[in-house]
C-alpha positions in Angstrom: -5.0 2.0 -2.8 -2.9 -0.8 -1.2 -3.7 -3.3 -4.1 -0.4 -2.6 -6.9 -2.0 -4.8 -9.4 -5.1 -2.9 -9.4 -3.3 0.4 -9.2 -1.6 -0.5 -12.4 -5.0 -1.2 -14.5 -6.0 2.2 -12.9 -3.4 4.1 -14.2 -2.5 3.8 -18.0 -0.2 6.1 -19.9 -0.6 6.1 -24.1 2.9 6.1 -25.7 4.0 7.6 -29.0 3.4 4.4 -30.9 -0.1 4.0 -29.5 0.4 1.1 -27.2 -1.3 1.8 -23.9 1.0 0.7 -21.0 0.7 1.0 -16.8 2.5 4.2 -15.7 4.4 1.9 -13.1 6.0 5.4 -11.4 1.9 6.8 -10.6 0.8 3.2 -9.5 3.7 2.9 -7.0 3.1 6.4 -6.0 -0.4 5.8 -4.9 0.4 2.8 -2.9 3.2 4.8 -1.3 1.1 7.3 -0.4 -1.5 4.8 0.7 1.0 2.6 3.0 2.2 6.3 4.7 -1.5 7.3 5.4 -2.5 4.1 7.0 0.8 4.8 9.3 0.1 8.2 10.2 -4.1 6.9 10.9 -2.7 4.1 12.8 -0.2 6.8 14.8 -2.8 8.8 15.9 -5.4 6.2 17.0 -2.8 3.9 18.9 -5.0 3.8 21.9 -8.0 1.8 20.0 -6.5 -2.1 19.4 -9.6 -4.0 18.6 -9.7 -5.1 15.1 -11.8 -4.4 12.5 -12.5 -6.7 9.9 -11.5 -3.3 7.7 -8.2 -3.1 10.0 -7.1 -7.0 9.2 -7.9 -6.4 5.5 -5.3 -3.6 5.5 -3.1 -5.3 7.8 -3.2 -8.4 5.1 -2.7 -6.1 2.4 0.5 -4.4 4.0 1.5 -7.7 4.3 1.3 -8.7 0.9 3.6 -5.3 0.2 6.6 -6.4 1.9 6.8 -8.9 -0.7 7.2 -6.7 -3.2 10.5 -6.7 -5.2 10.5 -2.8 -5.7 12.6 -1.6 -3.0 10.8 1.3 -1.7 7.6 -0.3 -1.7 8.7 -3.2 0.3 10.7 -0.9 2.6 7.6 1.3 3.2 5.2 -1.4 3.7 7.8 -3.2 6.6 7.7 0.1 8.3 3.8 0.4 8.2 3.7 -3.2 9.3 5.9 -2.0 11.9 3.6 0.6 13.3 0.2 -1.2 12.8 1.6 -4.8 14.2 -0.6 -4.4 17.3 -4.1 -3.9 15.6 -3.8 -7.4 13.7 -1.8 -10.4 13.5 
């Protein structure tokens, strides 16, 4: 859910010309929703600071999204990274 390229492959739309292209809005909305969900989940589980392999992978995905050229994705990823900063480095 946090892999923008994969979401671009998952969400496709057929143009009037017949060409199939990524549905960028749907793909990015999915990534934004996932970032928000990660942040909310972490806020509910603040006491658990032992990083699991899954938490480390999520943190890495969030870090990659902070480099996005899409302003809204970058902003949300930075907010999420700040919220989860104590589960992995």
